[in-house]
Backbone bond lengths (Angstrom), bond angles and torsions (degrees), N, CA, C in turn:
res aa  C-N    CA-C-N  psi(-1)  N-CA   C-N-CA  omega(-1)  CA-C   N-CA-C  phi
1 M - - - 1.442 - - 1.520 109.52 -
2 I 1.322 117.04 143.06 1.456 122.65 -178.07 1.522 108.86 -88.91
3 A 1.334 116.53 127.89 1.456 120.97 178.52 1.526 109.87 -72.60
4 A 1.322 116.56 159.09 1.463 121.45 -177.26 1.522 111.71 -59.99
5 G 1.310 117.92 -35.80 1.456 121.36 -179.09 1.521 113.29 -70.23
6 E 1.331 116.61 -21.73 1.457 120.05 -178.58 1.521 112.80 -88.85
7 S 1.324 118.60 -12.96 1.460 119.89 -178.15 1.526 111.70 -70.52
8 L 1.332 116.99 -32.67 1.463 119.72 179.27 1.529 111.55 -64.30
9 P 1.346 118.56 -48.27 1.466 117.00 176.82 1.528 113.14 -60.71
10 L 1.330 117.87 -34.50 1.464 118.92 178.79 1.529 110.71 -69.54
11 G 1.322 116.56 -38.40 1.471 119.28 175.92 1.518 111.42 -64.34
12 M 1.319 115.18 -39.89 1.469 118.81 178.03 1.529 110.37 -68.82
13 A 1.320 117.18 -34.46 1.463 120.42 177.48 1.526 110.14 -64.87
14 L 1.326 117.07 -38.35 1.464 120.44 177.07 1.523 110.85 -63.71
15 L 1.328 116.58 -45.25 1.469 120.38 178.10 1.526 111.66 -64.25
16 A 1.325 116.33 -37.31 1.462 119.72 176.97 1.526 110.42 -64.39
17 G 1.321 117.10 -39.33 1.462 120.69 177.25 1.516 111.67 -63.91
18 V 1.328 116.64 -40.19 1.465 120.54 176.14 1.522 109.82 -62.68
19 G 1.322 116.34 -44.34 1.469 120.06 178.35 1.517 112.64 -62.49
20 L 1.321 116.09 -42.62 1.468 119.70 178.09 1.525 111.07 -64.66
21 G 1.321 116.44 -38.09 1.466 120.07 177.17 1.517 111.83 -64.66
22 L 1.330 116.27 -42.80 1.468 119.63 177.70 1.524 110.96 -63.61
23 F 1.336 116.24 -40.55 1.464 119.96 177.92 1.527 110.99 -63.08
24 Y 1.331 116.48 -50.23 1.459 120.77 -175.19 1.529 111.88 -64.10
25 F 1.333 116.40 -52.47 1.460 119.41 -175.46 1.529 111.92 -76.83
26 G 1.324 117.35 -28.07 1.467 119.78 172.94 1.522 111.05 -66.84
27 G 1.333 115.93 -41.37 1.455 120.37 176.10 1.516 112.21 -64.42
28 L 1.315 116.71 -38.05 1.461 120.88 176.24 1.521 110.71 -62.90
29 W 1.333 116.64 -43.28 1.458 120.61 179.40 1.529 110.54 -62.59
30 L 1.323 117.18 -44.18 1.472 120.47 178.62 1.530 111.02 -62.88
31 T 1.318 116.68 -39.11 1.467 120.56 178.88 1.523 110.88 -62.83
32 V 1.304 117.25 -46.05 1.465 121.14 -179.54 1.527 110.30 -63.23
33 Q 1.332 117.22 -37.24 1.458 120.61 179.13 1.532 111.62 -63.76
34 Q 1.317 117.22 -31.64 1.461 121.83 -176.52 1.532 114.16 -88.30
35 L 1.323 117.51 -9.76 1.471 119.93 -173.79 1.521 113.66 -61.28
36 L 1.320 117.51 -37.74 1.468 119.66 -177.20 1.523 113.17 -76.10
37 T 1.319 117.51 -19.33 1.467 119.52 -175.76 1.521 113.20 -104.75
38 T 1.321 118.22 -9.14 1.460 119.83 -177.61 1.526 111.25 -86.29
39 R 1.310 115.08 152.97 1.460 119.88 178.87 1.524 111.48 -84.35
40 R 1.322 117.03 -19.75 1.471 121.43 -179.14 1.527 110.21 -130.25
41 P 1.335 116.93 79.17 1.464 119.12 -175.51 1.535 114.09 -65.46
42 V 1.330 117.32 -34.37 1.462 119.43 -179.12 1.529 110.20 -67.04
43 T 1.323 116.10 -42.25 1.460 120.05 177.59 1.522 110.61 -62.38
44 L 1.318 116.62 -43.39 1.458 120.98 178.02 1.525 110.67 -59.19
45 L 1.325 117.15 -46.15 1.460 120.70 179.89 1.528 112.01 -61.73
46 L 1.327 116.70 -45.42 1.463 120.40 -177.74 1.522 112.39 -67.09
47 V 1.325 116.54 -44.62 1.467 120.00 -179.68 1.525 110.37 -67.03
48 S 1.321 116.15 -41.97 1.453 119.95 179.62 1.526 110.93 -63.72
49 Y 1.303 116.70 -45.91 1.463 120.30 180.00 1.525 110.93 -62.63
50 G 1.321 115.73 -46.66 1.468 119.43 179.92 1.515 112.26 -59.65
51 G 1.319 116.90 -43.27 1.458 120.77 178.93 1.511 112.36 -66.78
52 R 1.327 116.19 -45.76 1.464 119.74 -178.50 1.524 111.75 -65.27
53 I 1.317 117.50 -45.91 1.461 119.83 -177.56 1.529 110.52 -70.52
54 G 1.325 116.97 -35.96 1.463 120.26 178.54 1.523 112.22 -63.81
55 V 1.325 116.86 -48.75 1.464 120.73 179.90 1.525 110.68 -65.19
56 T 1.334 116.19 -40.85 1.464 119.87 -178.85 1.523 111.75 -65.66
57 L 1.315 117.93 -45.53 1.465 120.45 178.77 1.523 111.70 -65.86
58 L 1.322 117.24 -38.82 1.458 120.70 176.15 1.530 109.98 -62.89
59 G 1.322 116.47 -40.83 1.464 120.77 177.73 1.516 111.58 -62.24
60 F 1.326 118.07 -45.45 1.458 121.51 177.13 1.533 110.67 -59.38
61 Y 1.314 116.16 -43.54 1.461 121.10 -179.27 1.532 111.27 -62.42
62 L 1.325 116.34 -45.98 1.459 120.31 -178.84 1.527 112.08 -68.47
63 V 1.310 116.67 -39.64 1.466 119.80 179.41 1.521 110.49 -66.11
64 A 1.317 117.77 -42.28 1.463 121.16 -177.24 1.520 111.17 -61.93
65 G 1.308 117.08 -45.43 1.457 120.61 178.71 1.526 113.40 52.49
66 G 1.309 117.61 33.47 1.452 121.71 179.26 1.520 114.63 85.87
67 H 1.329 117.73 5.33 1.466 122.07 -179.54 1.530 108.94 -112.94
68 W 1.322 116.33 115.60 1.465 119.33 -177.37 1.518 111.40 -65.80
69 E 1.331 117.56 -26.80 1.462 120.38 -179.53 1.530 110.69 -64.76
70 R 1.333 115.48 -42.86 1.473 120.04 178.62 1.522 110.71 -65.03
71 L 1.321 116.05 -40.30 1.461 120.06 178.25 1.522 110.90 -61.60
72 L 1.314 116.43 -43.42 1.456 121.10 -179.78 1.533 111.71 -64.56
73 V 1.323 116.96 -42.43 1.471 121.01 179.41 1.524 110.21 -68.27
74 C 1.323 116.97 -38.58 1.468 120.73 177.13 1.530 110.15 -62.84
75 L 1.310 116.67 -43.53 1.461 121.32 176.86 1.522 110.96 -62.05
76 L 1.318 117.25 -37.86 1.462 121.28 176.87 1.536 110.61 -60.62
77 G 1.324 117.43 -45.04 1.466 120.79 177.20 1.520 111.77 -61.57
78 F 1.317 116.28 -41.69 1.467 121.94 178.39 1.531 110.41 -60.88
79 L 1.329 115.99 -46.73 1.464 120.66 -178.82 1.525 112.40 -70.92
80 M 1.328 116.99 -28.05 1.469 119.86 175.30 1.529 110.30 -62.57
81 I 1.320 116.34 -42.12 1.469 119.99 178.16 1.517 109.98 -65.79
82 K 1.320 118.05 -42.40 1.458 120.78 178.04 1.524 110.17 -59.25
83 G 1.323 116.86 -47.17 1.455 120.80 178.71 1.515 112.79 -62.25
84 L 1.326 116.71 -41.14 1.461 120.74 178.36 1.522 111.35 -63.33
85 L 1.313 117.48 -42.48 1.461 121.07 -179.33 1.532 111.58 -69.64
86 L 1.317 117.43 -35.48 1.466 120.24 177.99 1.522 111.68 -73.06
87 W 1.332 116.51 -30.32 1.455 121.93 -177.91 1.533 110.91 -71.19
88 N 1.310 117.28 -34.45 1.481 121.17 -177.77 1.503 112.12 -83.68
């Protein structure tokens, strides 16, 4: 059972996952929008991917803080955004 004091970090982990999902998939959308107008599309793709995955993985690491429960809830928030964006 989850103690009352632990529910706040899990709620914050969920919000962090939503934020990370918005950052990652929003950045992907912006990258795709720029592909037709850039002179170096491969460079844009590589730099964008590296930045997005780096920030997202760092965010997961910081949110988890050594607790697998927080990591799982953060991942749930991330996947909720992915599902919402695919559904629309």
